[in-house]
N, CA, C and O atoms as a GROMACS GRO file, in nm:
protein
  444
    1MET      N    1   7.493   9.621  12.170
    1MET     CA    2   7.569   9.477  12.108
    1MET      C    3   7.575   9.561  11.961
    1MET      O    4   7.678   9.590  11.900
    2ARG      N    5   7.404   9.598  11.912
    2ARG     CA    6   7.477   9.612  11.786
    2ARG      C    7   7.527   9.750  11.763
    2ARG      O    8   7.602   9.750  11.665
    3GLY      N    9   7.517   9.846  11.807
    3GLY     CA   10   7.622   9.936  11.817
    3GLY      C   11   7.759   9.899  11.776
    3GLY      O   12   7.820   9.944  11.678
    4THR      N   13   7.802   9.804  11.871
    4THR     CA   14   7.931   9.762  11.893
    4THR      C   15   7.940   9.693  11.742
    4THR      O   16   8.034   9.735  11.675
    5ASN      N   17   7.857   9.596  11.682
    5ASN     CA   18   7.879   9.608  11.553
    5ASN      C   19   7.857   9.698  11.462
    5ASN      O   20   7.954   9.716  11.389
    6LEU      N   21   7.783   9.749  11.444
    6LEU     CA   22   7.783   9.857  11.371
    6LEU      C   23   7.954   9.943  11.338
    6LEU      O   24   8.012   9.960  11.231
    7LEU      N   25   7.989   9.977  11.456
    7LEU     CA   26   8.139  10.033  11.481
    7LEU      C   27   8.218   9.982  11.456
    7LEU      O   28   8.324  10.043  11.440
    8VAL      N   29   8.208   9.779  11.429
    8VAL     CA   30   8.298   9.698  11.400
    8VAL      C   31   8.372   9.697  11.226
    8VAL      O   32   8.483   9.687  11.174
    9THR      N   33   8.213   9.715  11.181
    9THR     CA   34   8.143   9.718  11.055
    9THR      C   35   8.218   9.810  10.996
    9THR      O   36   8.299   9.800  10.904
   10CYS      N   37   8.175   9.916  11.071
   10CYS     CA   38   8.237  10.077  10.952
   10CYS      C   39   8.398  10.122  11.003
   10CYS      O   40   8.451  10.231  10.982
   11TYR      N   41   8.466   9.989  11.084
   11TYR     CA   42   8.613  10.068  11.122
   11TYR      C   43   8.653   9.929  11.003
   11TYR      O   44   8.744   9.980  10.938
   12VAL      N   45   8.635   9.811  10.955
   12VAL     CA   46   8.666   9.668  10.872
   12VAL      C   47   8.614   9.760  10.719
   12VAL      O   48   8.674   9.710  10.624
   13VAL      N   49   8.533   9.863  10.677
   13VAL     CA   50   8.488   9.929  10.532
   13VAL      C   51   8.600  10.019  10.521
   13VAL      O   52   8.658  10.034  10.413
   14LEU      N   53   8.649  10.107  10.673
   14LEU     CA   54   8.745  10.199  10.621
   14LEU      C   55   8.889  10.137  10.596
   14LEU      O   56   8.982  10.196  10.541
   15GLY      N   57   8.890  10.035  10.637
   15GLY     CA   58   9.055   9.955  10.670
   15GLY      C   59   9.021   9.898  10.478
   15GLY      O   60   9.113   9.922  10.400
   16ILE      N   61   8.905   9.835  10.428
   16ILE     CA   62   8.925   9.842  10.369
   16ILE      C   63   8.928   9.907  10.229
   16ILE      O   64   8.941   9.842  10.126
   17LEU      N   65   8.916  10.024  10.234
   17LEU     CA   66   8.912  10.135  10.162
   17LEU      C   67   9.053  10.159  10.158
   17LEU      O   68   9.105  10.138  10.049
   18ALA      N   69   9.143  10.206  10.271
   18ALA     CA   70   9.278  10.237  10.301
   18ALA      C   71   9.346  10.179  10.242
   18ALA      O   72   9.442  10.242  10.196
   19TYR      N   73   9.335  10.021  10.208
   19TYR     CA   74   9.423   9.939  10.109
   19TYR      C   75   9.376   9.972   9.991
   19TYR      O   76   9.462   9.994   9.905
   20THR      N   77   9.250   9.984   9.955
   20THR     CA   78   9.258  10.002   9.776
   20THR      C   79   9.246  10.137   9.727
   20THR      O   80   9.217  10.166   9.611
   21LYS      N   81   9.267  10.208   9.808
   21LYS     CA   82   9.267  10.340   9.732
   21LYS      C   83   9.438  10.416   9.689
   21LYS      O   84   9.537  10.444   9.756
   22ALA      N   85   9.398  10.428   9.514
   22ALA     CA   86   9.465  10.449   9.436
   22ALA      C   87   9.498  10.593   9.421
   22ALA      O   88   9.414  10.681   9.408
   23GLU      N   89   9.659  10.616   9.425
   23GLU     CA   90   9.704  10.770   9.363
   23GLU      C   91   9.715  10.796   9.228
   23GLU      O   92   9.806  10.760   9.154
   24CYS      N   93   9.587  10.881   9.193
   24CYS     CA   94   9.612  10.906   9.037
   24CYS      C   95   9.655  11.046   9.060
   24CYS      O   96   9.694  11.098   9.164
   25TRP      N   97   9.636  11.105   8.920
   25TRP     CA   98   9.696  11.200   8.819
   25TRP      C   99   9.664  11.188   8.659
   25TRP      O  100   9.629  11.108   8.573
   26GLY      N  101   9.698  11.309   8.678
   26GLY     CA  102   9.652  11.332   8.441
   26GLY      C  103   9.772  11.482   8.448
   26GLY      O  104   9.808  11.566   8.531
   27ASP      N  105   9.804  11.436   8.275
   27ASP     CA  106   9.892  11.533   8.239
   27ASP      C  107   9.810  11.556   8.112
   27ASP      O  108   9.762  11.456   8.059
   28SER      N  109   9.787  11.688   8.051
   28SER     CA  110   9.763  11.710   7.881
   28SER      C  111   9.833  11.726   7.771
   28SER      O  112   9.797  11.743   7.654
   29ARG      N  113   9.992  11.718   7.843
   29ARG     CA  114  10.079  11.759   7.708
   29ARG      C  115  10.086  11.677   7.605
   29ARG      O  116  10.030  11.567   7.612
   30THR      N  117  10.150  11.711   7.500
   30THR     CA  118  10.157  11.620   7.429
   30THR      C  119  10.282  11.703   7.326
   30THR      O  120  10.292  11.822   7.298
   31ASN      N  121  10.376  11.572   7.281
   31ASN     CA  122  10.468  11.629   7.218
   31ASN      C  123  10.425  11.617   7.018
   31ASN      O  124  10.333  11.556   6.964
   32SER      N  125  10.518  11.688   6.966
   32SER     CA  126  10.497  11.687   6.776
   32SER      C  127  10.381  11.622   6.761
   32SER      O  128  10.274  11.667   6.719
   33LYS      N  129  10.413  11.492   6.803
   33LYS     CA  130  10.360  11.388   6.718
   33LYS      C  131  10.208  11.359   6.772
   33LYS      O  132  10.131  11.278   6.719
   34GLY      N  133  10.179  11.440   6.884
   34GLY     CA  134  10.054  11.421   6.939
   34GLY      C  135  10.010  11.291   7.025
   34GLY      O  136   9.899  11.239   7.029
   35HIS      N  137  10.142  11.247   7.100
   35HIS     CA  138  10.197  11.172   7.189
   35HIS      C  139  10.107  11.215   7.299
   35HIS      O  140  10.057  11.325   7.277
   36CYS      N  141  10.068  11.152   7.425
   36CYS     CA  142  10.093  11.208   7.561
   36CYS      C  143  10.225  11.249   7.581
   36CYS      O  144  10.272  11.250   7.467
   37ILE      N  145  10.307  11.281   7.653
   37ILE     CA  146  10.395  11.286   7.717
   37ILE      C  147  10.372  11.298   7.893
   37ILE      O  148  10.258  11.322   7.932
   38MET      N  149  10.475  11.282   7.989
   38MET     CA  150  10.487  11.290   8.148
   38MET      C  151  10.672  11.245   8.161
   38MET      O  152  10.753  11.155   8.138
   39THR      N  153  10.653  11.393   8.220
   39THR     CA  154  10.859  11.354   8.315
   39THR      C  155  10.846  11.286   8.396
   39THR      O  156  10.934  11.202   8.418
   40ARG      N  157  10.741  11.292   8.469
   40ARG     CA  158  10.742  11.261   8.650
   40ARG      C  159  10.631  11.162   8.611
   40ARG      O  160  10.561  11.169   8.510
   41PRO      N  161  10.628  11.049   8.724
   41PRO     CA  162  10.782  10.911   8.820
   41PRO      C  163  10.891  10.912   8.728
   41PRO      O  164  11.010  10.932   8.748
   42VAL      N  165  10.790  10.869   8.558
   42VAL     CA  166  10.900  10.765   8.477
   42VAL      C  167  10.829  10.864   8.333
   42VAL      O  168  10.729  10.930   8.306
   43GLN      N  169  10.949  10.822   8.275
   43GLN     CA  170  10.903  10.936   8.139
   43GLN      C  171  10.863  10.875   8.033
   43GLN      O  172  10.937  10.807   7.962
   44LEU      N  173  10.723  10.900   8.010
   44LEU     CA  174  10.663  10.834   7.860
   44LEU      C  175  10.625  10.972   7.750
   44LEU      O  176  10.606  11.092   7.765
   45HIS      N  177  10.629  10.845   7.594
   45HIS     CA  178  10.573  10.913   7.539
   45HIS      C  179  10.456  10.818   7.465
   45HIS      O  180  10.488  10.742   7.375
   46LEU      N  181  10.352  10.828   7.500
   46LEU     CA  182  10.270  10.754   7.469
   46LEU      C  183  10.142  10.762   7.365
   46LEU      O  184  10.034  10.792   7.416
   47PRO      N  185  10.144  10.743   7.248
   47PRO     CA  186  10.062  10.725   7.128
   47PRO      C  187   9.895  10.721   7.162
   47PRO      O  188   9.835  10.619   7.195
   48ARG      N  189   9.841  10.841   7.149
   48ARG     CA  190   9.671  10.814   7.186
   48ARG      C  191   9.610  10.676   7.134
   48ARG      O  192   9.618  10.603   7.035
   49GLY      N  193   9.546  10.681   7.258
   49GLY     CA  194   9.425  10.528   7.236
   49GLY      C  195   9.535  10.413   7.306
   49GLY      O  196   9.503  10.294   7.296
   50SER      N  197   9.655  10.446   7.370
   50SER     CA  198   9.772  10.366   7.415
   50SER      C  199   9.783  10.359   7.560
   50SER      O  200   9.738  10.463   7.608
   51SER      N  201   9.823  10.280   7.644
   51SER     CA  202   9.855  10.274   7.820
   51SER      C  203   9.986  10.193   7.823
   51SER      O  204  10.030  10.123   7.731
   52TYR      N  205  10.029  10.209   7.918
   52TYR     CA  206  10.183  10.116   8.027
   52TYR      C  207  10.157  10.074   8.139
   52TYR      O  208  10.132  10.144   8.237
   53LYS      N  209  10.160   9.983   8.136
   53LYS     CA  210  10.187   9.978   8.299
   53LYS      C  211  10.353   9.903   8.325
   53LYS      O  212  10.414   9.819   8.258
   54GLN      N  213  10.384   9.963   8.430
   54GLN     CA  214  10.523   9.899   8.489
   54GLN      C  215  10.516   9.888   8.608
   54GLN      O  216  10.496  10.002   8.648
   55GLY      N  217  10.524   9.780   8.742
   55GLY     CA  218  10.517   9.780   8.846
   55GLY      C  219  10.345   9.803   8.890
   55GLY      O  220  10.246   9.742   8.850
   56CYS      N  221  10.354   9.891   8.967
   56CYS     CA  222  10.241   9.980   9.060
   56CYS      C  223  10.161  10.093   8.915
   56CYS      O  224  10.046  10.136   8.915
   57ILE      N  225  10.222  10.105   8.854
   57ILE     CA  226  10.163  10.252   8.806
   57ILE      C  227  10.121  10.209   8.635
   57ILE      O  228  10.181  10.141   8.551
   58THR      N  229  10.015  10.270   8.631
   58THR     CA  230   9.882  10.248   8.546
   58THR      C  231   9.902  10.317   8.438
   58THR      O  232  10.002  10.367   8.488
   59CYS      N  233   9.899  10.368   8.329
   59CYS     CA  234   9.868  10.488   8.245
   59CYS      C  235   9.847  10.432   8.113
   59CYS      O  236   9.894  10.336   8.052
   60ARG      N  237   9.736  10.547   8.082
   60ARG     CA  238   9.586  10.563   7.980
   60ARG      C  239   9.648  10.694   7.886
   60ARG      O  240   9.647  10.803   7.943
   61CYS      N  241   9.696  10.689   7.760
   61CYS     CA  242   9.658  10.804   7.708
   61CYS      C  243   9.535  10.798   7.611
   61CYS      O  244   9.545  10.736   7.506
   62ASN      N  245   9.436  10.853   7.640
   62ASN     CA  246   9.324  10.926   7.537
   62ASN      C  247   9.312  10.975   7.436
   62ASN      O  248   9.406  11.046   7.399
   63LEU      N  249   9.211  10.962   7.360
   63LEU     CA  250   9.197  10.955   7.242
   63LEU      C  251   9.231  11.123   7.205
   63LEU      O  252   9.296  11.164   7.110
   64ARG      N  253   9.168  11.200   7.305
   64ARG     CA  254   9.190  11.358   7.316
   64ARG      C  255   9.376  11.381   7.392
   64ARG      O  256   9.404  11.488   7.446
   65GLY      N  257   9.464  11.285   7.383
   65GLY     CA  258   9.586  11.322   7.387
   65GLY      C  259   9.595  11.357   7.533
   65GLY      O  260   9.701  11.413   7.559
   66THR      N  261   9.501  11.338   7.652
   66THR     CA  262   9.552  11.370   7.789
   66THR      C  263   9.562  11.220   7.865
   66THR      O  264   9.499  11.114   7.858
   67LEU      N  265   9.659  11.263   7.929
   67LEU     CA  266   9.719  11.106   8.007
   67LEU      C  267   9.707  11.082   8.156
   67LEU      O  268   9.760  11.148   8.245
   68PHE      N  269   9.642  10.993   8.167
   68PHE     CA  270   9.585  10.957   8.316
   68PHE      C  271   9.688  10.862   8.374
   68PHE      O  272   9.764  10.799   8.301
   69CYS      N  273   9.689  10.854   8.509
   69CYS     CA  274   9.788  10.730   8.562
   69CYS      C  275   9.734  10.734   8.710
   69CYS      O  276   9.675  10.810   8.786
   70CYS      N  277   9.793  10.596   8.707
   70CYS     CA  278   9.723  10.611   8.878
   70CYS      C  279   9.838  10.448   8.949
   70CYS      O  280   9.860  10.340   8.893
   71ASN      N  281   9.878  10.490   9.061
   71ASN     CA  282   9.986  10.420   9.129
   71ASN      C  283   9.870  10.347   9.212
   71ASN      O  284   9.768  10.402   9.255
   72SER      N  285   9.906  10.206   9.226
   72SER     CA  286   9.820  10.157   9.322
   72SER      C  287   9.894  10.071   9.436
   72SER      O  288   9.856   9.973   9.498
   73ALA      N  289  10.021  10.148   9.440
   73ALA     CA  290  10.106  10.067   9.566
   73ALA      C  291  10.046  10.169   9.695
   73ALA      O  292  10.004  10.285   9.687
   74THR      N  293  10.056  10.105   9.780
   74THR     CA  294   9.969  10.184   9.892
   74THR      C  295  10.132  10.136  10.018
   74THR      O  296  10.220  10.050  10.024
   75LYS      N  297  10.094  10.244  10.086
   75LYS     CA  298  10.235  10.255  10.207
   75LYS      C  299  10.178  10.266  10.320
   75LYS      O  300  10.073  10.330  10.332
   76ILE      N  301  10.260  10.184  10.460
   76ILE     CA  302  10.220  10.206  10.601
   76ILE      C  303  10.354  10.295  10.654
   76ILE      O  304  10.476  10.279  10.644
   77THR      N  305  10.277  10.388  10.711
   77THR     CA  306  10.337  10.459  10.760
   77THR      C  307  10.400  10.412  10.891
   77THR      O  308  10.519  10.406  10.918
   78SER      N  309  10.303  10.381  10.961
   78SER     CA  310  10.329  10.331  11.083
   78SER      C  311  10.253  10.222  11.158
   78SER      O  312  10.133  10.201  11.144
   79VAL      N  313  10.341  10.149  11.246
   79VAL     CA  314  10.210  10.013  11.304
   79VAL      C  315  10.295  10.030  11.439
   79VAL      O  316  10.387  10.106  11.470
   80PRO      N  317  10.224   9.926  11.506
   80PRO     CA  318  10.274   9.922  11.654
   80PRO      C  319  10.383   9.844  11.685
   80PRO      O  320  10.425   9.783  11.587
   81LYS      N  321  10.443   9.825  11.785
   81LYS     CA  322  10.579   9.793  11.836
   81LYS      C  323  10.609   9.633  11.815
   81LYS      O  324  10.714   9.569  11.819
   82HIS      N  325  10.450   9.589  11.786
   82HIS     CA  326  10.506   9.433  11.787
   82HIS      C  327  10.454   9.378  11.617
   82HIS      O  328  10.399   9.271  11.590
   83CYS      N  329  10.479   9.454  11.553
   83CYS     CA  330  10.396   9.477  11.410
   83CYS      C  331  10.562   9.506  11.340
   83CYS      O  332  10.657   9.566  11.391
   84ARG      N  333  10.554   9.443  11.216
   84ARG     CA  334  10.652   9.526  11.113
   84ARG      C  335  10.586   9.477  10.971
   84ARG      O  336  10.504   9.389  10.945
   85ILE      N  337  10.652   9.565  10.896
   85ILE     CA  338  10.579   9.602  10.758
   85ILE      C  339  10.674   9.479  10.630
   85ILE      O  340  10.794   9.450  10.634
   86VAL      N  341  10.597   9.441  10.554
   86VAL     CA  342  10.605   9.319  10.466
   86VAL      C  343  10.577   9.341  10.336
   86VAL      O  344  10.463   9.294  10.333
   87GLN      N  345  10.609   9.398  10.172
   87GLN     CA  346  10.604   9.411  10.105
   87GLN      C  347  10.562   9.283  10.011
   87GLN      O  348  10.633   9.183  10.000
   88ASP      N  349  10.418   9.306   9.935
   88ASP     CA  350  10.359   9.214   9.901
   88ASP      C  351  10.338   9.284   9.800
   88ASP      O  352  10.270   9.386   9.813
   89GLY      N  353  10.378   9.256   9.702
   89GLY     CA  354  10.382   9.306   9.520
   89GLY      C  355  10.340   9.469   9.536
   89GLY      O  356  10.417   9.532   9.609
   90CYS      N  357  10.247   9.532   9.487
   90CYS     CA  358  10.194   9.659   9.521
   90CYS      C  359  10.141   9.709   9.646
   90CYS      O  360  10.119   9.828   9.666
   91ARG      N  361  10.121   9.614   9.734
   91ARG     CA  362  10.061   9.675   9.869
   91ARG      C  363  10.185   9.628   9.981
   91ARG      O  364  10.290   9.574   9.946
   92GLN      N  365  10.150   9.661  10.114
   92GLN     CA  366  10.224   9.660  10.187
   92GLN      C  367  10.108   9.585  10.322
   92GLN      O  368   9.988   9.604  10.338
   93ARG      N  369  10.192   9.509  10.392
   93ARG     CA  370  10.083   9.452  10.492
   93ARG      C  371  10.128   9.432  10.590
   93ARG      O  372  10.213   9.345  10.579
   94ALA      N  373  10.115   9.472  10.700
   94ALA     CA  374  10.128   9.491  10.850
   94ALA      C  375  10.132   9.332  10.943
   94ALA      O  376  10.027   9.278  10.977
   95VAL      N  377  10.249   9.280  10.971
   95VAL     CA  378  10.216   9.152  11.019
   95VAL      C  379  10.304   9.166  11.135
   95VAL      O  380  10.407   9.231  11.120
   96ARG      N  381  10.270   9.100  11.276
   96ARG     CA  382  10.320   9.038  11.393
   96ARG      C  383  10.437   9.036  11.353
   96ARG      O  384  10.453   9.058  11.233
   97LYS      N  385  10.555   9.011  11.435
   97LYS     CA  386  10.691   9.031  11.441
   97LYS      C  387  10.689   8.835  11.485
   97LYS      O  388  10.767   8.752  11.439
   98SER      N  389  10.588   8.810  11.571
   98SER     CA  390  10.614   8.716  11.646
   98SER      C  391  10.598   8.587  11.570
   98SER      O  392  10.683   8.498  11.574
   99ASP      N  393  10.489   8.579  11.501
   99ASP     CA  394  10.458   8.472  11.427
   99ASP      C  395  10.396   8.500  11.240
   99ASP      O  396  10.366   8.411  11.160
  100GLY      N  397  10.394   8.603  11.224
  100GLY     CA  398  10.409   8.686  11.056
  100GLY      C  399  10.271   8.699  11.027
  100GLY      O  400  10.222   8.738  10.920
  101LYS      N  401  10.206   8.661  11.136
  101LYS     CA  402  10.035   8.666  11.095
  101LYS      C  403   9.980   8.813  11.055
  101LYS      O  404  10.066   8.901  11.067
  102GLU      N  405   9.872   8.850  11.016
  102GLU     CA  406   9.816   8.989  11.011
  102GLU      C  407   9.827   9.078  11.154
  102GLU      O  408   9.811   9.022  11.263
  103CYS      N  409   9.846   9.171  11.147
  103CYS     CA  410   9.880   9.277  11.294
  103CYS      C  411   9.695   9.356  11.256
  103CYS      O  412   9.633   9.379  11.152
  104ASP      N  413   9.669   9.374  11.389
  104ASP     CA  414   9.570   9.418  11.425
  104ASP      C  415   9.547   9.557  11.442
  104ASP      O  416   9.450   9.634  11.447
  105GLY      N  417   9.669   9.562  11.449
  105GLY     CA  418   9.641   9.754  11.433
  105GLY      C  419   9.659   9.828  11.558
  105GLY      O  420   9.712   9.776  11.656
  106PRO      N  421   9.613   9.955  11.556
  106PRO     CA  422   9.619  10.038  11.507
  106PRO      C  423   9.752  10.084  11.404
  106PRO      O  424   9.867  10.096  11.445
  107PHE      N  425   9.702  10.111  11.243
  107PHE     CA  426   9.826  10.153  11.188
  107PHE      C  427   9.803  10.301  11.083
  107PHE      O  428   9.696  10.316  11.025
  108GLY      N  429   9.875  10.366  11.073
  108GLY     CA  430   9.864  10.453  10.930
  108GLY      C  431   9.902  10.391  10.837
  108GLY      O  432   9.963  10.286  10.857
  109MET      N  433   9.867  10.451  10.670
  109MET     CA  434   9.884  10.452  10.560
  109MET      C  435   9.822  10.526  10.456
  109MET      O  436   9.704  10.564  10.449
  110VAL      N  437   9.931  10.546  10.360
  110VAL     CA  438   9.846  10.646  10.221
  110VAL      C  439   9.914  10.542  10.135
  110VAL      O  440  10.002  10.459  10.154
  111GLY      N  441   9.826  10.587  10.019
  111GLY     CA  442   9.843  10.562   9.869
  111GLY      C  443   9.720  10.475   9.835
  111GLY      O  444   9.702  10.436   9.720
   0.00000   0.00000   0.00000
């Protein structure tokens, strides 16, 4: 019984980590004004020390001129046949087709 509880606990913890993982990246390019610049996934020119948020993407240009961005969106890549994917802000949820309650899985996700 104790081994089963540990396995269930590990499964729940891993599921929570999968839901909260964010994709992050950085860029050290600056323009002639010293602003941080980025061209993808959005075009940005941020003064040093400022930040930007649109949808699920948050970016910050530090005082050294390095841009750090994170996309907090999650994307479910596979669900059981009895489930469907629902967009809920920056995250997706797997719910049962029959009643809309949380799906028990298993399902795959990225982000």
